[in-house]
Structures are given as C-alpha cells and as structure tokens.
PDB file of N, CA, C and O in Angstrom:
ATOM      1  N   MET A   1      82.699 -11.307 186.802  1.00  0.00           N
ATOM      2  CA  MET A   1      82.380 -10.438 187.837  1.00  0.00           C
ATOM      3  C   MET A   1      83.734 -10.294 188.705  1.00  0.00           C
ATOM      4  O   MET A   1      84.481 -11.219 189.023  1.00  0.00           O
ATOM      5  N   LYS A   2      83.877  -8.948 189.012  1.00  0.00           N
ATOM      6  CA  LYS A   2      85.013  -8.839 189.993  1.00  0.00           C
ATOM      7  C   LYS A   2      84.497  -8.569 191.416  1.00  0.00           C
ATOM      8  O   LYS A   2      83.343  -8.269 191.722  1.00  0.00           O
ATOM      9  N   VAL A   3      85.510  -8.722 192.198  1.00  0.00           N
ATOM     10  CA  VAL A   3      85.162  -8.500 193.732  1.00  0.00           C
ATOM     11  C   VAL A   3      84.436  -7.259 193.955  1.00  0.00           C
ATOM     12  O   VAL A   3      83.388  -7.181 194.596  1.00  0.00           O
ATOM     13  N   ARG A   4      85.154  -6.118 193.295  1.00  0.00           N
ATOM     14  CA  ARG A   4      84.444  -4.767 193.588  1.00  0.00           C
ATOM     15  C   ARG A   4      83.029  -4.703 193.205  1.00  0.00           C
ATOM     16  O   ARG A   4      82.241  -3.994 193.831  1.00  0.00           O
ATOM     17  N   ASP A   5      82.644  -5.486 192.101  1.00  0.00           N
ATOM     18  CA  ASP A   5      81.261  -5.533 191.917  1.00  0.00           C
ATOM     19  C   ASP A   5      80.375  -6.282 192.856  1.00  0.00           C
ATOM     20  O   ASP A   5      79.258  -5.897 193.200  1.00  0.00           O
ATOM     21  N   LEU A   6      80.930  -7.325 193.224  1.00  0.00           N
ATOM     22  CA  LEU A   6      80.151  -8.199 194.428  1.00  0.00           C
ATOM     23  C   LEU A   6      80.099  -7.401 195.610  1.00  0.00           C
ATOM     24  O   LEU A   6      79.005  -7.302 196.165  1.00  0.00           O
ATOM     25  N   LEU A   7      81.205  -6.745 196.151  1.00  0.00           N
ATOM     26  CA  LEU A   7      81.334  -5.931 197.322  1.00  0.00           C
ATOM     27  C   LEU A   7      81.025  -4.582 197.143  1.00  0.00           C
ATOM     28  O   LEU A   7      81.744  -3.704 197.620  1.00  0.00           O
ATOM     29  N   SER A   8      79.832  -4.297 196.378  1.00  0.00           N
ATOM     30  CA  SER A   8      79.610  -2.912 195.853  1.00  0.00           C
ATOM     31  C   SER A   8      79.175  -1.804 197.061  1.00  0.00           C
ATOM     32  O   SER A   8      79.172  -0.591 196.854  1.00  0.00           O
ATOM     33  N   GLY A   9      78.813  -2.412 198.337  1.00  0.00           N
ATOM     34  CA  GLY A   9      78.613  -1.565 199.345  1.00  0.00           C
ATOM     35  C   GLY A   9      78.716  -2.178 200.685  1.00  0.00           C
ATOM     36  O   GLY A   9      78.834  -3.403 200.701  1.00  0.00           O
ATOM     37  N   PRO A  10      78.691  -1.542 201.823  1.00  0.00           N
ATOM     38  CA  PRO A  10      79.091  -2.202 203.030  1.00  0.00           C
ATOM     39  C   PRO A  10      77.908  -3.217 203.408  1.00  0.00           C
ATOM     40  O   PRO A  10      78.187  -4.055 204.265  1.00  0.00           O
ATOM     41  N   GLU A  11      76.795  -3.232 202.936  1.00  0.00           N
ATOM     42  CA  GLU A  11      75.641  -4.006 203.245  1.00  0.00           C
ATOM     43  C   GLU A  11      75.980  -5.468 202.478  1.00  0.00           C
ATOM     44  O   GLU A  11      75.344  -6.471 202.800  1.00  0.00           O
ATOM     45  N   ARG A  12      76.994  -5.518 201.473  1.00  0.00           N
ATOM     46  CA  ARG A  12      77.309  -6.569 200.777  1.00  0.00           C
ATOM     47  C   ARG A  12      78.583  -7.326 201.343  1.00  0.00           C
ATOM     48  O   ARG A  12      79.023  -8.338 200.798  1.00  0.00           O
ATOM     49  N   TRP A  13      79.135  -6.766 202.464  1.00  0.00           N
ATOM     50  CA  TRP A  13      80.381  -7.187 203.091  1.00  0.00           C
ATOM     51  C   TRP A  13      79.880  -7.903 204.483  1.00  0.00           C
ATOM     52  O   TRP A  13      78.849  -7.653 205.107  1.00  0.00           O
ATOM     53  N   THR A  14      80.844  -8.809 204.772  1.00  0.00           N
ATOM     54  CA  THR A  14      80.505  -9.460 206.184  1.00  0.00           C
ATOM     55  C   THR A  14      81.944  -9.753 206.863  1.00  0.00           C
ATOM     56  O   THR A  14      83.023  -9.654 206.279  1.00  0.00           O
ATOM     57  N   LYS A  15      81.772 -10.085 208.045  1.00  0.00           N
ATOM     58  CA  LYS A  15      82.879 -10.757 208.905  1.00  0.00           C
ATOM     59  C   LYS A  15      82.631 -12.043 209.559  1.00  0.00           C
ATOM     60  O   LYS A  15      81.453 -12.282 209.823  1.00  0.00           O
ATOM     61  N   GLY A  16      83.498 -12.903 209.868  1.00  0.00           N
ATOM     62  CA  GLY A  16      83.237 -14.083 210.599  1.00  0.00           C
ATOM     63  C   GLY A  16      82.811 -15.203 209.837  1.00  0.00           C
ATOM     64  O   GLY A  16      82.835 -16.300 210.396  1.00  0.00           O
ATOM     65  N   GLU A  17      82.336 -15.102 208.390  1.00  0.00           N
ATOM     66  CA  GLU A  17      81.920 -16.226 207.667  1.00  0.00           C
ATOM     67  C   GLU A  17      82.233 -15.797 206.252  1.00  0.00           C
ATOM     68  O   GLU A  17      82.306 -14.603 205.959  1.00  0.00           O
ATOM     69  N   TRP A  18      82.409 -16.722 205.416  1.00  0.00           N
ATOM     70  CA  TRP A  18      82.674 -16.595 204.024  1.00  0.00           C
ATOM     71  C   TRP A  18      81.426 -15.864 203.352  1.00  0.00           C
ATOM     72  O   TRP A  18      81.667 -14.917 202.603  1.00  0.00           O
ATOM     73  N   SER A  19      80.336 -16.182 203.538  1.00  0.00           N
ATOM     74  CA  SER A  19      79.120 -15.606 203.151  1.00  0.00           C
ATOM     75  C   SER A  19      77.867 -15.756 204.069  1.00  0.00           C
ATOM     76  O   SER A  19      77.782 -16.676 204.883  1.00  0.00           O
ATOM     77  N   ARG A  20      76.881 -14.794 203.899  1.00  0.00           N
ATOM     78  CA  ARG A  20      75.751 -15.020 204.663  1.00  0.00           C
ATOM     79  C   ARG A  20      74.546 -14.680 203.706  1.00  0.00           C
ATOM     80  O   ARG A  20      74.592 -13.962 202.707  1.00  0.00           O
ATOM     81  N   ASP A  21      73.491 -15.327 204.206  1.00  0.00           N
ATOM     82  CA  ASP A  21      72.185 -15.189 203.472  1.00  0.00           C
ATOM     83  C   ASP A  21      71.435 -13.788 204.050  1.00  0.00           C
ATOM     84  O   ASP A  21      72.059 -13.089 204.849  1.00  0.00           O
ATOM     85  N   LYS A  22      70.232 -13.446 203.669  1.00  0.00           N
ATOM     86  CA  LYS A  22      69.659 -12.159 203.828  1.00  0.00           C
ATOM     87  C   LYS A  22      69.105 -12.248 205.464  1.00  0.00           C
ATOM     88  O   LYS A  22      68.661 -11.207 205.947  1.00  0.00           O
ATOM     89  N   GLU A  23      69.132 -13.339 206.205  1.00  0.00           N
ATOM     90  CA  GLU A  23      68.948 -13.449 207.503  1.00  0.00           C
ATOM     91  C   GLU A  23      70.160 -13.393 208.267  1.00  0.00           C
ATOM     92  O   GLU A  23      70.029 -13.442 209.490  1.00  0.00           O
ATOM     93  N   GLY A  24      71.462 -13.288 207.724  1.00  0.00           N
ATOM     94  CA  GLY A  24      72.586 -13.146 208.472  1.00  0.00           C
ATOM     95  C   GLY A  24      73.152 -14.587 208.756  1.00  0.00           C
ATOM     96  O   GLY A  24      74.109 -14.676 209.525  1.00  0.00           O
ATOM     97  N   MET A  25      72.628 -15.711 208.193  1.00  0.00           N
ATOM     98  CA  MET A  25      73.187 -17.012 208.607  1.00  0.00           C
ATOM     99  C   MET A  25      74.055 -17.474 207.543  1.00  0.00           C
ATOM    100  O   MET A  25      73.791 -17.322 206.350  1.00  0.00           O
ATOM    101  N   ALA A  26      75.212 -18.105 208.044  1.00  0.00           N
ATOM    102  CA  ALA A  26      76.190 -18.450 206.985  1.00  0.00           C
ATOM    103  C   ALA A  26      75.645 -19.340 206.055  1.00  0.00           C
ATOM    104  O   ALA A  26      74.820 -20.173 206.430  1.00  0.00           O
ATOM    105  N   THR A  27      76.041 -19.261 204.764  1.00  0.00           N
ATOM    106  CA  THR A  27      75.594 -20.034 203.709  1.00  0.00           C
ATOM    107  C   THR A  27      76.525 -19.941 202.637  1.00  0.00           C
ATOM    108  O   THR A  27      77.345 -19.023 202.653  1.00  0.00           O
ATOM    109  N   CYS A  28      76.508 -20.831 201.634  1.00  0.00           N
ATOM    110  CA  CYS A  28      77.052 -20.854 200.442  1.00  0.00           C
ATOM    111  C   CYS A  28      76.224 -20.687 199.163  1.00  0.00           C
ATOM    112  O   CYS A  28      76.721 -20.250 198.125  1.00  0.00           O
ATOM    113  N   SER A  29      75.008 -21.033 199.274  1.00  0.00           N
ATOM    114  CA  SER A  29      73.869 -20.997 198.157  1.00  0.00           C
ATOM    115  C   SER A  29      73.194 -19.769 197.959  1.00  0.00           C
ATOM    116  O   SER A  29      73.017 -19.230 196.867  1.00  0.00           O
ATOM    117  N   ASP A  30      72.777 -19.297 199.202  1.00  0.00           N
ATOM    118  CA  ASP A  30      71.888 -18.008 199.106  1.00  0.00           C
ATOM    119  C   ASP A  30      72.461 -16.779 199.447  1.00  0.00           C
ATOM    120  O   ASP A  30      71.697 -15.901 199.848  1.00  0.00           O
ATOM    121  N   ALA A  31      73.787 -16.521 199.358  1.00  0.00           N
ATOM    122  CA  ALA A  31      74.542 -15.348 199.890  1.00  0.00           C
ATOM    123  C   ALA A  31      74.106 -14.092 199.416  1.00  0.00           C
ATOM    124  O   ALA A  31      73.762 -14.016 198.236  1.00  0.00           O
ATOM    125  N   VAL A  32      74.061 -13.092 200.144  1.00  0.00           N
ATOM    126  CA  VAL A  32      73.904 -11.777 199.737  1.00  0.00           C
ATOM    127  C   VAL A  32      75.060 -10.873 200.168  1.00  0.00           C
ATOM    128  O   VAL A  32      75.207  -9.765 199.652  1.00  0.00           O
ATOM    129  N   CYS A  33      75.883 -11.345 201.115  1.00  0.00           N
ATOM    130  CA  CYS A  33      77.066 -10.563 201.432  1.00  0.00           C
ATOM    131  C   CYS A  33      78.104 -11.649 201.656  1.00  0.00           C
ATOM    132  O   CYS A  33      77.793 -12.826 201.840  1.00  0.00           O
ATOM    133  N   TRP A  34      79.396 -11.182 201.630  1.00  0.00           N
ATOM    134  CA  TRP A  34      80.628 -12.061 201.567  1.00  0.00           C
ATOM    135  C   TRP A  34      81.582 -11.215 202.361  1.00  0.00           C
ATOM    136  O   TRP A  34      81.518  -9.993 202.495  1.00  0.00           O
ATOM    137  N   CYS A  35      82.634 -12.175 202.957  1.00  0.00           N
ATOM    138  CA  CYS A  35      83.874 -11.482 203.511  1.00  0.00           C
ATOM    139  C   CYS A  35      84.786 -11.440 202.263  1.00  0.00           C
ATOM    140  O   CYS A  35      84.471 -11.966 201.195  1.00  0.00           O
ATOM    141  N   LEU A  36      85.833 -10.836 202.460  1.00  0.00           N
ATOM    142  CA  LEU A  36      86.789 -10.603 201.304  1.00  0.00           C
ATOM    143  C   LEU A  36      87.353 -12.013 200.704  1.00  0.00           C
ATOM    144  O   LEU A  36      87.404 -12.244 199.496  1.00  0.00           O
ATOM    145  N   THR A  37      87.689 -12.752 201.531  1.00  0.00           N
ATOM    146  CA  THR A  37      88.033 -14.153 201.166  1.00  0.00           C
ATOM    147  C   THR A  37      86.909 -14.840 200.384  1.00  0.00           C
ATOM    148  O   THR A  37      87.181 -15.250 199.255  1.00  0.00           O
ATOM    149  N   GLY A  38      85.746 -14.997 200.843  1.00  0.00           N
ATOM    150  CA  GLY A  38      84.652 -15.365 200.249  1.00  0.00           C
ATOM    151  C   GLY A  38      84.304 -14.860 199.003  1.00  0.00           C
ATOM    152  O   GLY A  38      83.948 -15.628 198.109  1.00  0.00           O
ATOM    153  N   ALA A  39      84.372 -13.495 198.817  1.00  0.00           N
ATOM    154  CA  ALA A  39      84.135 -12.887 197.663  1.00  0.00           C
ATOM    155  C   ALA A  39      85.033 -13.091 196.462  1.00  0.00           C
ATOM    156  O   ALA A  39      84.651 -13.181 195.295  1.00  0.00           O
ATOM    157  N   ILE A  40      86.461 -13.160 196.967  1.00  0.00           N
ATOM    158  CA  ILE A  40      87.457 -13.623 196.038  1.00  0.00           C
ATOM    159  C   ILE A  40      87.328 -14.904 195.477  1.00  0.00           C
ATOM    160  O   ILE A  40      87.578 -15.121 194.291  1.00  0.00           O
ATOM    161  N   PHE A  41      86.894 -15.891 196.386  1.00  0.00           N
ATOM    162  CA  PHE A  41      86.634 -17.221 195.903  1.00  0.00           C
ATOM    163  C   PHE A  41      85.412 -17.370 194.999  1.00  0.00           C
ATOM    164  O   PHE A  41      85.423 -18.057 193.977  1.00  0.00           O
ATOM    165  N   HIS A  42      84.313 -16.653 195.462  1.00  0.00           N
ATOM    166  CA  HIS A  42      83.292 -16.661 194.709  1.00  0.00           C
ATOM    167  C   HIS A  42      83.468 -16.107 193.159  1.00  0.00           C
ATOM    168  O   HIS A  42      82.994 -16.663 192.168  1.00  0.00           O
ATOM    169  N   CYS A  43      84.157 -15.039 193.165  1.00  0.00           N
ATOM    170  CA  CYS A  43      84.317 -14.295 191.795  1.00  0.00           C
ATOM    171  C   CYS A  43      85.437 -15.115 190.798  1.00  0.00           C
ATOM    172  O   CYS A  43      85.348 -15.123 189.571  1.00  0.00           O
ATOM    173  N   TYR A  44      86.409 -15.739 191.506  1.00  0.00           N
ATOM    174  CA  TYR A  44      87.621 -16.322 190.920  1.00  0.00           C
ATOM    175  C   TYR A  44      87.763 -17.950 190.987  1.00  0.00           C
ATOM    176  O   TYR A  44      88.395 -18.614 190.165  1.00  0.00           O
ATOM    177  N   LYS A  45      87.147 -18.408 191.978  1.00  0.00           N
ATOM    178  CA  LYS A  45      87.131 -19.762 192.077  1.00  0.00           C
ATOM    179  C   LYS A  45      88.595 -20.280 192.170  1.00  0.00           C
ATOM    180  O   LYS A  45      89.465 -19.540 192.627  1.00  0.00           O
ATOM    181  N   ASP A  46      88.845 -21.388 191.797  1.00  0.00           N
ATOM    182  CA  ASP A  46      90.213 -21.938 191.887  1.00  0.00           C
ATOM    183  C   ASP A  46      91.151 -21.402 190.927  1.00  0.00           C
ATOM    184  O   ASP A  46      92.335 -21.423 191.261  1.00  0.00           O
ATOM    185  N   LYS A  47      90.832 -20.905 189.746  1.00  0.00           N
ATOM    186  CA  LYS A  47      91.478 -20.522 188.784  1.00  0.00           C
ATOM    187  C   LYS A  47      92.554 -19.490 189.102  1.00  0.00           C
ATOM    188  O   LYS A  47      93.758 -19.726 189.003  1.00  0.00           O
ATOM    189  N   ASP A  48      92.039 -18.345 189.485  1.00  0.00           N
ATOM    190  CA  ASP A  48      92.922 -17.262 189.854  1.00  0.00           C
ATOM    191  C   ASP A  48      93.121 -16.864 191.407  1.00  0.00           C
ATOM    192  O   ASP A  48      93.745 -15.890 191.828  1.00  0.00           O
ATOM    193  N   PHE A  49      92.516 -17.740 192.075  1.00  0.00           N
ATOM    194  CA  PHE A  49      92.491 -17.591 193.718  1.00  0.00           C
ATOM    195  C   PHE A  49      93.999 -17.457 194.080  1.00  0.00           C
ATOM    196  O   PHE A  49      94.347 -16.427 194.658  1.00  0.00           O
ATOM    197  N   PRO A  50      94.922 -18.413 193.789  1.00  0.00           N
ATOM    198  CA  PRO A  50      96.173 -18.255 194.416  1.00  0.00           C
ATOM    199  C   PRO A  50      96.949 -17.010 193.954  1.00  0.00           C
ATOM    200  O   PRO A  50      97.734 -16.437 194.710  1.00  0.00           O
ATOM    201  N   GLU A  51      96.704 -16.590 192.651  1.00  0.00           N
ATOM    202  CA  GLU A  51      97.480 -15.442 192.344  1.00  0.00           C
ATOM    203  C   GLU A  51      96.942 -14.077 192.831  1.00  0.00           C
ATOM    204  O   GLU A  51      97.672 -13.086 192.865  1.00  0.00           O
ATOM    205  N   ILE A  52      95.671 -14.055 193.199  1.00  0.00           N
ATOM    206  CA  ILE A  52      95.165 -12.948 193.937  1.00  0.00           C
ATOM    207  C   ILE A  52      95.548 -12.843 195.370  1.00  0.00           C
ATOM    208  O   ILE A  52      95.771 -11.762 195.915  1.00  0.00           O
ATOM    209  N   CYS A  53      95.624 -14.109 196.022  1.00  0.00           N
ATOM    210  CA  CYS A  53      96.127 -14.233 197.342  1.00  0.00           C
ATOM    211  C   CYS A  53      97.607 -13.730 197.297  1.00  0.00           C
ATOM    212  O   CYS A  53      98.029 -13.040 198.225  1.00  0.00           O
ATOM    213  N   GLU A  54      98.347 -14.038 196.310  1.00  0.00           N
ATOM    214  CA  GLU A  54      99.744 -13.584 196.277  1.00  0.00           C
ATOM    215  C   GLU A  54      99.740 -12.025 196.274  1.00  0.00           C
ATOM    216  O   GLU A  54     100.426 -11.420 197.099  1.00  0.00           O
ATOM    217  N   LYS A  55      99.036 -11.418 195.428  1.00  0.00           N
ATOM    218  CA  LYS A  55      98.767 -10.035 195.258  1.00  0.00           C
ATOM    219  C   LYS A  55      98.656  -9.381 196.788  1.00  0.00           C
ATOM    220  O   LYS A  55      99.376  -8.471 197.200  1.00  0.00           O
ATOM    221  N   ILE A  56      97.724  -9.964 197.451  1.00  0.00           N
ATOM    222  CA  ILE A  56      97.226  -9.586 198.773  1.00  0.00           C
ATOM    223  C   ILE A  56      98.424  -9.651 199.744  1.00  0.00           C
ATOM    224  O   ILE A  56      98.652  -8.753 200.554  1.00  0.00           O
ATOM    225  N   HIS A  57      99.196 -10.795 199.614  1.00  0.00           N
ATOM    226  CA  HIS A  57     100.327 -11.052 200.495  1.00  0.00           C
ATOM    227  C   HIS A  57     101.384  -9.967 200.184  1.00  0.00           C
ATOM    228  O   HIS A  57     102.131  -9.522 201.055  1.00  0.00           O
ATOM    229  N   ASN A  58     101.404  -9.577 198.933  1.00  0.00           N
ATOM    230  CA  ASN A  58     102.469  -8.612 198.642  1.00  0.00           C
ATOM    231  C   ASN A  58     102.069  -7.194 199.129  1.00  0.00           C
ATOM    232  O   ASN A  58     102.853  -6.245 199.131  1.00  0.00           O
ATOM    233  N   GLU A  59     100.779  -7.134 199.542  1.00  0.00           N
ATOM    234  CA  GLU A  59     100.405  -5.802 200.255  1.00  0.00           C
ATOM    235  C   GLU A  59     100.722  -5.845 201.725  1.00  0.00           C
ATOM    236  O   GLU A  59     100.385  -4.938 202.485  1.00  0.00           O
ATOM    237  N   GLY A  60     101.473  -7.076 202.164  1.00  0.00           N
ATOM    238  CA  GLY A  60     101.795  -7.025 203.623  1.00  0.00           C
ATOM    239  C   GLY A  60     100.647  -7.729 204.405  1.00  0.00           C
ATOM    240  O   GLY A  60     100.701  -7.848 205.629  1.00  0.00           O
ATOM    241  N   ILE A  61      99.753  -8.126 203.764  1.00  0.00           N
ATOM    242  CA  ILE A  61      98.613  -9.061 204.561  1.00  0.00           C
ATOM    243  C   ILE A  61      98.833 -10.535 204.460  1.00  0.00           C
ATOM    244  O   ILE A  61      98.646 -11.205 203.444  1.00  0.00           O
ATOM    245  N   ASP A  62      99.263 -10.985 205.656  1.00  0.00           N
ATOM    246  CA  ASP A  62      99.616 -12.446 205.753  1.00  0.00           C
ATOM    247  C   ASP A  62      98.442 -13.440 205.811  1.00  0.00           C
ATOM    248  O   ASP A  62      98.503 -14.586 205.366  1.00  0.00           O
ATOM    249  N   ASN A  63      97.384 -12.898 206.391  1.00  0.00           N
ATOM    250  CA  ASN A  63      96.125 -13.762 206.767  1.00  0.00           C
ATOM    251  C   ASN A  63      95.060 -12.913 206.370  1.00  0.00           C
ATOM    252  O   ASN A  63      94.732 -11.972 207.093  1.00  0.00           O
ATOM    253  N   LEU A  64      94.448 -13.161 205.227  1.00  0.00           N
ATOM    254  CA  LEU A  64      93.332 -12.429 204.788  1.00  0.00           C
ATOM    255  C   LEU A  64      92.146 -12.411 205.627  1.00  0.00           C
ATOM    256  O   LEU A  64      91.523 -11.381 205.883  1.00  0.00           O
ATOM    257  N   MET A  65      91.837 -13.608 206.065  1.00  0.00           N
ATOM    258  CA  MET A  65      90.680 -13.808 207.009  1.00  0.00           C
ATOM    259  C   MET A  65      90.820 -13.054 208.273  1.00  0.00           C
ATOM    260  O   MET A  65      89.855 -12.399 208.667  1.00  0.00           O
ATOM    261  N   GLN A  66      92.009 -13.081 209.005  1.00  0.00           N
ATOM    262  CA  GLN A  66      92.232 -12.215 210.019  1.00  0.00           C
ATOM    263  C   GLN A  66      92.108 -10.795 209.858  1.00  0.00           C
ATOM    264  O   GLN A  66      91.580 -10.040 210.673  1.00  0.00           O
ATOM    265  N   TRP A  67      92.615 -10.478 208.783  1.00  0.00           N
ATOM    266  CA  TRP A  67      92.766  -8.937 208.304  1.00  0.00           C
ATOM    267  C   TRP A  67      91.212  -8.432 208.102  1.00  0.00           C
ATOM    268  O   TRP A  67      90.823  -7.356 208.555  1.00  0.00           O
ATOM    269  N   ASN A  68      90.370  -9.341 207.368  1.00  0.00           N
ATOM    270  CA  ASN A  68      89.103  -8.908 207.041  1.00  0.00           C
ATOM    271  C   ASN A  68      88.154  -8.801 208.381  1.00  0.00           C
ATOM    272  O   ASN A  68      87.271  -7.953 208.516  1.00  0.00           O
ATOM    273  N   ASP A  69      88.465  -9.738 209.277  1.00  0.00           N
ATOM    274  CA  ASP A  69      87.690 -10.015 210.540  1.00  0.00           C
ATOM    275  C   ASP A  69      88.239  -9.101 211.674  1.00  0.00           C
ATOM    276  O   ASP A  69      87.607  -9.099 212.731  1.00  0.00           O
ATOM    277  N   ALA A  70      89.226  -8.411 211.576  1.00  0.00           N
ATOM    278  CA  ALA A  70      89.725  -7.600 212.606  1.00  0.00           C
ATOM    279  C   ALA A  70      88.617  -6.603 212.971  1.00  0.00           C
ATOM    280  O   ALA A  70      87.988  -5.988 212.109  1.00  0.00           O
ATOM    281  N   PRO A  71      88.381  -6.455 214.444  1.00  0.00           N
ATOM    282  CA  PRO A  71      87.381  -5.740 214.856  1.00  0.00           C
ATOM    283  C   PRO A  71      87.395  -4.227 214.461  1.00  0.00           C
ATOM    284  O   PRO A  71      86.342  -3.594 214.528  1.00  0.00           O
ATOM    285  N   GLU A  72      88.514  -3.647 214.067  1.00  0.00           N
ATOM    286  CA  GLU A  72      88.700  -2.193 213.628  1.00  0.00           C
ATOM    287  C   GLU A  72      88.455  -2.292 212.259  1.00  0.00           C
ATOM    288  O   GLU A  72      88.283  -1.191 211.736  1.00  0.00           O
ATOM    289  N   ARG A  73      88.381  -3.272 211.486  1.00  0.00           N
ATOM    290  CA  ARG A  73      88.277  -3.240 209.911  1.00  0.00           C
ATOM    291  C   ARG A  73      87.074  -2.584 209.469  1.00  0.00           C
ATOM    292  O   ARG A  73      85.986  -2.937 209.923  1.00  0.00           O
ATOM    293  N   LYS A  74      87.183  -1.614 208.579  1.00  0.00           N
ATOM    294  CA  LYS A  74      86.002  -0.974 207.976  1.00  0.00           C
ATOM    295  C   LYS A  74      85.868  -1.293 206.545  1.00  0.00           C
ATOM    296  O   LYS A  74      86.854  -1.541 205.850  1.00  0.00           O
ATOM    297  N   PHE A  75      84.740  -1.290 206.124  1.00  0.00           N
ATOM    298  CA  PHE A  75      84.375  -1.553 204.627  1.00  0.00           C
ATOM    299  C   PHE A  75      85.217  -0.622 203.781  1.00  0.00           C
ATOM    300  O   PHE A  75      85.762  -1.099 202.785  1.00  0.00           O
ATOM    301  N   GLU A  76      85.365   0.547 204.050  1.00  0.00           N
ATOM    302  CA  GLU A  76      86.338   1.465 203.209  1.00  0.00           C
ATOM    303  C   GLU A  76      87.563   0.813 203.044  1.00  0.00           C
ATOM    304  O   GLU A  76      88.028   0.873 201.906  1.00  0.00           O
ATOM    305  N   GLU A  77      88.215   0.198 203.900  1.00  0.00           N
ATOM    306  CA  GLU A  77      89.467  -0.248 203.889  1.00  0.00           C
ATOM    307  C   GLU A  77      89.514  -1.557 202.791  1.00  0.00           C
ATOM    308  O   GLU A  77      90.351  -1.739 201.906  1.00  0.00           O
ATOM    309  N   VAL A  78      88.518  -2.276 203.088  1.00  0.00           N
ATOM    310  CA  VAL A  78      88.321  -3.516 202.143  1.00  0.00           C
ATOM    311  C   VAL A  78      88.135  -2.840 200.675  1.00  0.00           C
ATOM    312  O   VAL A  78      88.802  -3.301 199.749  1.00  0.00           O
ATOM    313  N   LYS A  79      87.378  -1.920 200.477  1.00  0.00           N
ATOM    314  CA  LYS A  79      87.079  -1.489 199.261  1.00  0.00           C
ATOM    315  C   LYS A  79      88.248  -0.740 198.668  1.00  0.00           C
ATOM    316  O   LYS A  79      88.409  -0.749 197.447  1.00  0.00           O
ATOM    317  N   GLU A  80      89.004  -0.143 199.404  1.00  0.00           N
ATOM    318  CA  GLU A  80      90.330   0.547 198.942  1.00  0.00           C
ATOM    319  C   GLU A  80      91.392  -0.560 198.484  1.00  0.00           C
ATOM    320  O   GLU A  80      92.039  -0.340 197.460  1.00  0.00           O
ATOM    321  N   LEU A  81      91.582  -1.657 199.153  1.00  0.00           N
ATOM    322  CA  LEU A  81      92.317  -2.770 198.869  1.00  0.00           C
ATOM    323  C   LEU A  81      91.966  -3.478 197.446  1.00  0.00           C
ATOM    324  O   LEU A  81      92.784  -3.844 196.602  1.00  0.00           O
ATOM    325  N   VAL A  82      90.613  -3.578 197.391  1.00  0.00           N
ATOM    326  CA  VAL A  82      89.985  -4.200 196.195  1.00  0.00           C
ATOM    327  C   VAL A  82      90.209  -3.340 195.056  1.00  0.00           C
ATOM    328  O   VAL A  82      90.476  -3.891 193.988  1.00  0.00           O
ATOM    329  N   GLU A  83      90.147  -2.140 195.105  1.00  0.00           N
ATOM    330  CA  GLU A  83      90.245  -1.263 194.003  1.00  0.00           C
ATOM    331  C   GLU A  83      91.752  -1.065 193.745  1.00  0.00           C
ATOM    332  O   GLU A  83      92.163  -0.958 192.589  1.00  0.00           O
ATOM    333  N   ARG A  84      92.480  -1.020 194.675  1.00  0.00           N
ATOM    334  CA  ARG A  84      93.978  -0.840 194.347  1.00  0.00           C
ATOM    335  C   ARG A  84      94.568  -2.087 193.539  1.00  0.00           C
ATOM    336  O   ARG A  84      95.346  -1.957 192.594  1.00  0.00           O
ATOM    337  N   LEU A  85      94.069  -3.397 194.061  1.00  0.00           N
ATOM    338  CA  LEU A  85      94.489  -4.582 193.292  1.00  0.00           C
ATOM    339  C   LEU A  85      93.735  -4.935 192.094  1.00  0.00           C
ATOM    340  O   LEU A  85      93.985  -5.918 191.395  1.00  0.00           O
ATOM    341  N   ASP A  86      92.685  -3.987 191.860  1.00  0.00           N
ATOM    342  CA  ASP A  86      91.819  -4.193 190.607  1.00  0.00           C
ATOM    343  C   ASP A  86      91.486  -5.639 190.458  1.00  0.00           C
ATOM    344  O   ASP A  86      91.829  -6.340 189.505  1.00  0.00           O
ATOM    345  N   ILE A  87      90.689  -6.073 191.631  1.00  0.00           N
ATOM    346  CA  ILE A  87      90.156  -7.409 191.728  1.00  0.00           C
ATOM    347  C   ILE A  87      88.650  -7.290 191.800  1.00  0.00           C
ATOM    348  O   ILE A  87      87.955  -8.302 191.888  1.00  0.00           O
TER     349      ILE A  87
END
C-alpha cells in the first residue's frame, strides 16, 4: 500500500498525532486517519522510511511533522506532495 492509497481523502488525514481512531483519539491500532509522517511509517515501516524522508527533505521540507501540522496546511498540499513523490 502506498501513502496516496492510505490518505485517499481529507477525512483520512489528521494533524497533531501520527494517527487517530474514529472518535478522533490518538491511536496506533484502530487508526482511520493519519498525519503524513504516520502514513509514511504505516505504509513503509523502517524499510523505506529513511529514503522517503530524504525525498521529502529534497523538496525543501526540513521537519515533516511541523510541515504537516502547520495551521495553514491543507489536505490538497499533502496530496500533491504525495503524488509528486509517488509514495
């Protein structure tokens, strides 16, 4: 599974936690939505995580969690980055 499949719509994306359950509580096991960092880790685990983080860094994003959680960040920007990086 790729991140673009996991973050298939804005309802599947979150800020402030790696993942949340259907009630909006932070979780690892019953997640229905993920921040970009959480989605990358969920899809790629340790195997490709550093490589993908390097791709993101090459896009000029030094801190992915801060970028994802920025108040002005919109799902469309996350989706565009994920599509551009083919992750």
